[in-house]
C-alpha positions, 0 to 999 in steps of 0.5 A, a space after each residue: 917513347 911515344 908508343 909508350 905513352 899511347 899504349 899507356 893512355 889506351 890502358 888507362 882508358 880501358 881500366 877506367 872503362 872496366 871500373 865503370 862496367 862494374 858499377 850500377 848505373 845511376 839515373 838522377 831524376 829532378 822534378 821541379 818544385 816537387 815538395 816533401 808533402 806532395 806524397 800525402 796530397 794524392 794517391 802516389 803508389 809508385 813513389 810510395 813503392 821506391 820509398 818503402 824499398 829505398 830511402 826517403 829524406 825527411 826533406 832535402 835543404 836547397 841553397 839560397 836563392 831557391 831558384 831552378 838554375 842555381 839549385 840544380 847546378 848545385 845538386 850536380 857540382 856539389 858547390 855552393 852558388 859563390 863557387 859555381 858561379 850560377 847565382 840566380 835565374 838572372 845574373 849580370 857579370 861585369 867583367 863580360 858586360 853581359 847577362 844570363 837569363 832564362 829568356 837568353 838562349 844564347 848566353 845559356 848555352 855558353 860554358 863560360 857561365 858554369 864554373 865548378 865540374 858538373 857530374 857528367 864532366 867528372 864522368 866523362 873525364 874518368 871513362 864513365 859515359 853520361 847522357 842528359 834528358 835535360 839538366 841545368 848546364 848540360 847544353 853547354 860545353 863546360 871545361 871542353 866537355 859534354 855528355 856523350 848524349 844531351 838534348 836541347 831543353 824542350 818543355 813540350 816533350 811528352 815525359 814518356 818520350 824522355 823516359 823512353 829515351 832514357 831507356 834507350 840509352 841505358 840498354 846500348 850494347 856499345 861503349 856509349 852506354 851511359 853510366 850516369 844519366 839525368 832526367 827532368 820533369 817541370 810540371 809541378 813547378 809550372 803548374 804551381 806558378 800559374 794556379 797556386 800550390 794547393 790547386 787541383 792542377 798541382 795535384 794532377 801534376 803530382 799524379 802524372 809524376 807518380 805515373 811517370 815513376 811507374 812507367 819507369 820502373 816497368 821500363 827497367 824491369 821489362 829490359 832487365 835493368 832494374 836490378 843494376 839502375 840506382 834511381 835518385 829523385 830530387 827536387 830543386 826548391 819547394 813553393 809558397 803562395 803569393 797575394 797581391 796585397 804582399 808586394 814590395 813596390 821598389 820604385 816607391 822606395 828608390 829611384 829606379 834610374 839611380 840602379 840596375 836591377 837584376 832579378 826580381 821577386 823574392 830576391 832582388 839584386 841591385 847594382 847602383 849607379 856610380 856614387 849611389 851606393 850609400 844613398 840607395 842602400 840608406 833609402 832601402 834600410 830606412 824603409 826596411 819593412 818585410 824585407 831585409 837589405 844588405 851589402 854584398 859584404 854583410 850577407 848572412 854566411 849562410 847564403 854563400 853567394 857573397 864571394 863572387 863577382 856576379 853578386 851585386 853591392 846590394 841584395 834585397 831578400 823578401 820576408 816569405 811570402 812577400 815579393 819585390 816588383 816594380 809599379 809598372 810591372 805590378 799593374 800589368 801583370 800582378 804577381 804569380 800564384 806561387 813562387 820560390 827563391 826566398 831564404 833556403 831555411 824557410 820550411 816552405 822552401 824545403 824540397 824532396 829526396 828519394 833513392 832506390 836501387 842496388 847501392 842504396 839501403 832499403 826501407 829507411 827514412 833519413 833526416 834532412 841534409 843540404 843537396 850539395 852532398 848528392 854530388 859526392 854520393 853519386 860519384 861514390 856509387 859510380 867509382 869516381 874521384 870527385 872533383 873539389 866540392 863543398 859537400 861530404 860523403 860522410 853526410 850521406 854514407 848512411 844511406 849507401 850499402 857499402 859507404 866504404 
């Protein structure tokens, strides 16, 4: 009997690998903070070619809040934030008495924060190897699984080296060759934060990204992989410029000793001290100007963050382009040149989608859609059974050559 089950297991694995070999690879690329109008900002011949020969969306609709970690993880799980747990770039978990933040590497690499099933876990569990040249969650072991290949995030790694690694993985001739790969670039976002969305630095970043896409295409052509590789290019959010005369000083409204503030900027998540909930909320409500304040249970349904223990009792959402800060921080640091995080329905927070490859239709432009549908789409291309998610293949099937 044991021999029978061992043999059956081997047959199932071989069958999964056989299915994977019949499918074209998918390279999922994120360009952080890349906006749809950036294609018009400067010459982008390589992105234009990909769009002309593939599928370009009017724009992509992010999830709330429009932050990097939240949206990247929604892309690869097909889940709204309240269902995958990454509610913000900074979070506090009351059950663990632990804080997750971009600067806290010890927590970022812990799989316990990442709920749902990201694409690389879905792929690996079904016999399709995965590799990650950076992506939110890819450094953690999630549900006991990692991508076959992954890297600790290194923002200083040159873009061409990232692409070279992807090409090396795709040209492997053994069982570790990936069918699904992620690739991440951050420069447009970081330049906008520092210099503003209309700056020459952002324009230069757009041109660099276009050159990177040209290099990727040429390397895929050189290695004979172009006709068997799908390229899906996305971004996580838009960007909006800030000014120092559009700030909300929180300690001018409430006593910061009465609360624990988890995150600042366009959205502030506030945990009142015991017995202070109504007092704090009423103070914020009475001063409500250039922001909206909600009890957790009264959040707009469209935000999809209310049903998770990491969402605190009070949430402030600034009107775009206002920003929430403290007096001491503002006097020391001022504000960023540009930021993101506001209501995902704001036009400035719209983001980018382009797909090109053997499984996509050619030369079409499609209406905007929510980024949670990308998970189902990539699972379909790779022949994977998707995990439970909030997306739908029906929302994106019109982009595909073989939608059923």
